[in-house]
C-alpha positions as MATLAB code, in Angstrom:
seq = 'MLQKRKNYLIAYMFLLPWFIGFFGLVVGPMISSLYLSFTQYDLLTAPQWVGAQNYVEMFNDRKFIASVKVTTTFVVIGVPLQLIAALFIAMLLNKGLSGIGFYRTVYYIPSLLGGSVAIALLWKNIFGMNGIFNDFLGIFGIAGRGWVSHPDYAIYTLIALATWQFGSSMVIFLAGLKQIPGELYEAASVDGANPFMKFKAITLPLLSPVILFNLVMVSISSLQVFTSAYIVSEGSGGPANSTLFYTLYLYQKGFSFFEMGYASAMAWLLLIVIALLTAIIFFSSKYWVHYEYGGKS';
ca = [
    -136.684    7.308  106.982;
    -139.492    8.383  104.580;
    -138.130   11.933  104.572;
    -134.635   10.495  103.886;
    -135.916    8.561  100.866;
    -137.727   11.646   99.621;
    -134.608   13.596   99.810;
    -132.714   10.894   97.811;
    -135.537   10.947   95.209;
    -135.307   14.691   94.840;
    -131.527   14.454   94.477;
    -131.741   11.840   91.744;
    -134.393   13.842   89.904;
    -131.946   16.828   89.764;
    -129.200   14.394   88.502;
    -131.466   12.717   86.009;
    -130.515   14.992   83.078;
    -126.869   14.224   83.791;
    -127.559   10.479   83.912;
    -129.486   10.684   80.592;
    -126.556   12.459   78.937;
    -123.999   10.219   80.435;
    -125.456    6.942   79.479;
    -127.085    8.194   76.240;
    -124.053   10.168   74.871;
    -121.019    8.520   76.549;
    -121.655    4.930   77.796;
    -124.118    3.897   75.070;
    -121.976    5.079   72.206;
    -118.867    3.470   73.756;
    -120.596    0.162   74.053;
    -121.825    0.335   70.399;
    -118.366    1.314   69.296;
    -116.856   -1.693   71.079;
    -119.367   -3.973   69.440;
    -118.666   -2.380   65.993;
    -115.029   -2.860   66.376;
    -115.589   -6.651   65.990;
    -117.683   -6.078   62.879;
    -117.448   -5.065   59.197;
    -119.778   -2.035   59.010;
    -120.052    0.490   56.163;
    -123.045    2.612   57.695;
    -125.272    1.369   54.849;
    -125.725   -2.271   55.559;
    -126.061   -4.269   58.708;
    -122.902   -5.031   60.680;
    -121.339   -8.349   60.023;
    -119.359  -10.025   62.921;
    -115.708  -10.591   61.884;
    -114.245  -11.140   65.388;
    -110.690   -9.680   65.931;
    -110.080   -9.214   62.121;
    -110.019   -5.452   62.336;
    -107.485   -5.527   65.086;
    -105.237   -7.997   63.218;
    -105.563   -6.143   60.024;
    -104.258   -2.912   61.579;
    -100.750   -4.324   62.049;
    -100.675   -5.292   58.340;
    -101.782   -1.813   57.247;
     -98.881    0.358   56.066;
    -100.929    3.581   56.477;
    -101.835    2.647   60.044;
     -98.179    2.011   60.824;
     -97.304    5.314   59.267;
     -99.963    7.121   61.358;
     -98.592    5.518   64.481;
     -95.091    6.730   63.611;
     -96.322   10.277   62.919;
     -98.234   10.543   66.163;
     -95.375    9.103   68.128;
     -93.028   11.620   66.679;
     -95.440   14.340   67.501;
     -95.760   13.286   71.132;
     -92.179   12.517   71.840;
     -90.989   15.911   70.445;
     -93.995   18.097   70.865;
     -94.963   17.356   74.448;
     -91.460   18.220   76.097;
     -91.171   21.304   73.941;
     -94.530   22.533   75.012;
     -94.011   21.800   78.719;
     -90.564   23.516   78.522;
     -91.924   26.644   76.816;
     -94.798   26.705   79.286;
     -92.580   26.524   82.288;
     -90.053   28.937   80.901;
     -92.679   31.685   80.276;
     -94.390   30.969   83.693;
     -91.063   31.504   85.463;
     -90.621   34.774   83.571;
     -94.123   35.909   84.547;
     -93.493   34.953   88.228;
     -90.769   37.580   88.542;
     -93.358   40.192   89.688;
     -93.536   42.041   86.359;
     -95.935   44.965   86.214;
     -99.036   44.230   84.059;
     -98.720   40.529   84.566;
    -102.536   40.019   83.940;
    -101.936   41.434   80.430;
     -99.002   39.136   79.705;
    -100.752   36.144   81.083;
    -103.676   36.829   78.764;
    -101.543   37.406   75.771;
     -99.676   34.006   76.305;
    -102.995   32.268   77.041;
    -104.828   33.328   73.949;
    -102.991   30.904   71.633;
    -104.472   28.043   73.688;
    -107.882   29.201   73.006;
    -107.283   29.889   69.241;
    -104.846   27.138   68.504;
    -107.253   24.347   67.759;
    -109.388   26.466   65.452;
    -109.628   26.124   61.669;
    -108.694   29.617   61.064;
    -105.419   29.365   62.998;
    -104.561   26.144   61.149;
    -105.151   27.955   57.852;
    -103.061   30.917   58.968;
    -100.281   28.482   59.972;
    -100.417   26.771   56.581;
     -99.954   30.196   54.905;
     -97.162   31.212   57.303;
     -95.109   28.204   56.373;
     -96.080   28.043   52.699;
     -93.688   28.741   49.901;
     -94.760   32.358   49.759;
     -95.287   32.743   53.550;
     -93.897   35.214   55.923;
     -91.526   32.617   57.483;
     -89.694   32.300   54.111;
     -89.831   36.166   53.776;
     -88.054   36.297   57.112;
     -85.382   33.772   56.031;
     -84.961   35.683   52.764;
     -83.688   38.715   54.913;
     -80.617   36.549   55.755;
     -80.191   35.147   52.288;
     -81.693   31.702   53.016;
     -83.804   30.185   50.283;
     -87.032   28.918   51.857;
     -89.201   26.133   50.827;
     -92.852   24.976   51.131;
     -92.427   23.671   54.675;
     -95.932   22.237   55.086;
     -95.735   20.557   51.609;
     -92.325   18.921   52.265;
     -92.538   15.380   53.701;
     -89.360   15.956   55.741;
     -90.605   19.151   57.480;
     -94.324   19.195   57.448;
     -94.704   17.398   60.883;
     -92.338   19.946   62.512;
     -94.587   22.781   61.481;
     -97.437   21.189   63.361;
     -95.096   20.509   66.325;
     -94.346   24.325   66.302;
     -98.078   25.037   66.270;
     -98.700   22.772   69.208;
     -95.647   24.296   71.152;
     -97.228   27.737   70.520;
    -100.302   26.549   72.393;
     -98.668   26.326   75.791;
    -100.986   28.826   77.432;
    -102.995   26.415   79.495;
     -99.947   24.661   80.853;
     -98.261   27.932   81.541;
    -101.210   29.149   83.657;
    -101.164   26.001   85.720;
     -97.314   26.285   86.098;
     -97.702   29.759   87.202;
    -100.270   28.869   89.818;
     -97.844   26.176   91.085;
     -94.922   28.637   91.190;
     -97.004   31.073   93.299;
     -97.376   28.339   95.942;
     -93.611   27.887   96.422;
     -92.536   29.710   99.535;
     -90.146   32.631   98.848;
     -88.220   31.996  101.968;
     -86.745   28.775  100.438;
     -85.154   30.950   97.712;
     -83.927   33.383  100.198;
     -82.306   30.668  102.316;
     -80.709   29.198   99.250;
     -79.266   32.613   98.253;
     -77.752   32.934  101.787;
     -76.114   29.466  101.263;
     -74.674   30.846   97.966;
     -76.826   28.887   95.556;
     -76.958   30.158   91.987;
     -80.238   30.377   89.931;
     -79.646   26.947   88.277;
     -79.114   25.275   91.762;
     -82.286   26.946   93.066;
     -84.295   25.757   90.020;
     -82.903   22.130   90.433;
     -83.215   21.919   94.100;
     -86.258   23.988   94.953;
     -88.427   24.750   91.838;
     -88.430   21.358   90.167;
     -89.123   19.182   93.217;
     -91.867   21.462   94.591;
     -93.331   21.916   91.133;
     -93.243   18.183   90.270;
     -96.959   17.457   91.063;
     -97.988   20.210   88.662;
     -95.485   18.900   86.051;
     -97.227   15.486   86.430;
    -100.578   16.891   85.886;
     -99.470   18.974   82.881;
     -97.621   15.984   81.382;
    -100.603   13.719   81.553;
    -103.033   16.326   80.053;
    -100.585   17.469   77.268;
     -99.736   13.780   76.341;
    -103.426   12.909   76.092;
    -104.299   15.973   73.923;
    -101.263   15.303   71.698;
    -102.405   11.771   71.028;
    -105.775   13.140   69.873;
    -104.596   16.051   67.600;
    -106.689   16.394   64.454;
    -107.764   19.722   63.319;
    -104.335   21.180   62.597;
    -103.232   18.059   60.510;
    -106.609   17.860   58.720;
    -106.460   21.574   57.614;
    -102.735   21.669   56.787;
    -102.919   18.493   54.782;
    -106.460   19.151   53.374;
    -107.556   15.818   54.871;
    -105.072   13.798   53.077;
    -102.365   13.356   55.690;
     -99.801   14.266   53.029;
     -97.301   14.904   51.807;
     -96.271   11.233   51.671;
     -98.275   10.498   54.972;
     -95.958   12.778   56.900;
     -98.876   14.486   58.691;
    -101.130   11.316   58.725;
    -101.963   11.478   62.446;
    -103.661    8.534   64.095;
    -107.005   10.335   64.536;
    -106.821   11.673   60.915;
    -106.455    8.199   59.666;
    -109.238    7.004   61.994;
    -111.500    9.813   60.450;
    -110.511    8.717   56.971;
    -111.402    5.093   57.612;
    -114.703    5.918   59.304;
    -116.038    8.792   57.150;
    -114.101    8.666   53.792;
    -113.929    4.817   53.247;
    -117.093    4.005   55.436;
    -115.111    1.269   57.236;
    -116.720    2.108   60.468;
    -115.815   -1.348   62.090;
    -112.094   -0.605   61.401;
    -112.379    2.931   62.699;
    -114.045    1.694   65.896;
    -111.230   -0.730   66.430;
    -108.701    2.099   65.973;
    -110.718    4.327   68.523;
    -110.569    1.521   71.084;
    -106.919    0.807   70.543;
    -106.264    4.539   71.017;
    -108.220    4.458   74.288;
    -106.090    1.475   75.485;
    -102.861    3.391   74.509;
    -103.982    6.381   76.382;
    -104.876    4.426   79.461;
    -101.577    2.563   79.374;
     -99.463    5.740   78.862;
    -101.320    7.397   81.654;
    -100.710    4.496   84.002;
     -97.051    4.423   83.099;
     -96.676    8.113   83.918;
     -98.411    7.682   87.239;
     -96.316    4.616   88.058;
     -93.073    6.462   87.285;
     -94.286    9.524   89.310;
     -93.257    7.785   92.598;
     -89.617    8.138   91.557;
     -89.659   11.849   90.661;
     -92.826   13.561   92.169;
     -92.305   15.230   95.430;
     -95.016   16.509   97.736;
     -94.911   19.169  100.491;
     -94.657   16.718  103.405;
     -91.280   15.723  101.903;
     -92.005   12.329  100.491;
     -92.565   11.109   97.010;
     -95.891    9.918   95.437;
];
């Protein structure tokens, strides 16, 4: 018994740095943020308790409503496009092409670079008035415009950037496709199934657990997008709040206007939304996710 306790003590000693980091850098700040969400706090004076005022005020804040609409548009359009692009490229790479490692790396690189400031600046220049996208349109006699500076189109340039960052999802899809037995496709071919029928009856059902995972991960990351919107709009969320993402407005409230209590309330609301969305996706999965044993989740 003494030796067993000694072993436990040694184990906890090795885990101590992780516990310190977890409680000091995660749990502690979360509890502080929850408390601050019920206060009025400007970083310079002591927090003043205001109850649920910050949460009530949100729904009377036009910029908050605008940020919710922008983020919702981004998620509803961007997530499906990113997953479709990732699955399409993964299926192409699953055809046994020579040099697949090279192609896999090339398509994965945007996921590593897409969240960087440099890429956001590059994207801003590409879709600017004098960018190469307008130069390309000019070849066909189409007059371009400043896409990132136009309130009707700015959000779609950021959706295009997010879609371009499909590498992580693609690699996961590719791994899932490798696990599908080739005999199933051969049997379907013998039965006269065309490629679309194979995709619908074999690929999608057997790949559905992977689709579920990618859907959850991409949805969560899309709700938290910040860098690209901040760089493209220079921190303003413009033009006309068309790129005012939720996290960007949260940043503005906390670090530009020093309304840290309001920003904390926004952060907790985002956490609740992410939790609810994830729960809804997992609840719906029992109707469309299939596993190898033949049943649904």
